[in-house]
N, C-alpha and C positions, 0 to 999 in steps of 0.2 A: 354868783359863787366863784371863788378863786380857782385858778387852774392848778391842779396837782400834778407835779412832774416826777416825783419820787427820785430826787437827785442822788440820794444815798445809793440806791440800787444801780442807777445809771453809772455813777462814778465807779462803783465796785466792778461792774461789768467791763468797763473800759480799762480800769486798772489791771484786771486779771489778764486781759489780752496783752497790754503793754508789758506786764511782768514776764509773761511767757515769751515775748518777742525780744527780751534783752539779749544783747550780743549781735544783733543784726546791724548791717551797715547803714549809716546815715539816718534818714528818716524812717527806715525800717524798724527802728526801735523807739522813735519819738512821736510820730504822727499816727493817730489811731487807725485811720482808714488804710494807710499803707501797711502798718504793722499787722492789721487783721488779715489782709490779703497775703502777705508774706508768710504769716503763721499758718494759714489754711493750706498753702502750697507745701510748706515744710511738713505739716502733718500728713499730707497725701504721700509725699516722698517717704516719710518714715514708715507708713503702713505698707507701701509697696516694697520697700527694701527689707522689711522684716521677713517677707515671703522670699525675696531674692536671696537673702542670707541663708535661709534653710536649704534652698536649691544648691547654692555654691558649696556649702559644707558637705552635703550629700555627695556631690560630684568629687570633691576632694577626698572624701573617705573611700569612694570607689576606686579612685586612682591609686591611693596608697595600698589598698588591699590587693589590687591587681598587680602592682609592682612587687608586693611581698610574695604572692603566690607564684609569680613567674619564676622566682628563684628555685622553686620546687617542681617546675615543669607542668604547671597547670595554668588555665586561664581563669579570669574572674568569674565568668558565668558558670564554668564547670565547677569551680570551688563552691560558689553559692548554692548551686543545685545540690551538690553532695552534702554540704553542711546542713541544709534544710531537710534532706532525706534522712540524715543521721539523727536529726532532732536536737542539734546543738543550737540553743537559742541565745546567740550573741548578736547584738545589733552591729551595724556597720561602723558606728562611732568607736565601739570597744575594739572591734577587729582591727580597725585602722591604727588605733593607739598601740595595740599589741604588735602589729607589723612594724611600726616605727620604733617603739621604745623597748619592747621586750621580745626580741627575735626568737629566743629559746621557747617561750610560751607559745608564740605563733607557730613555730615549727611543730610543736607537740600537737596543736590543733590540726595542722595540715596533715600530719602523719596519721592522726585519728580518722580523718576524713578519707584518706586515700584507700 
């Protein structure tokens, strides 16, 4: 009985990896084994950095809110404690945007909290 290798599926599997590895340097986009290793590492970095991105943005929002409330004589932690106690449900992303781009609206929130 002849050996069945299913070349169609094998080629599809290799081609999928090489298509995803386009843009890598040298053999990183040409040689299957090298491309597979580089692609796996790249996907690991992508997964890790999606989490890191969330951390970085949260830290940035906190810094912006802190800078905004310091103008009104409060600290970030004091402001967040009071805003939660008042029941104003605005997340840090929105508060940071208000502090940066809409200072009048942010001032109204700070005065409501005080």
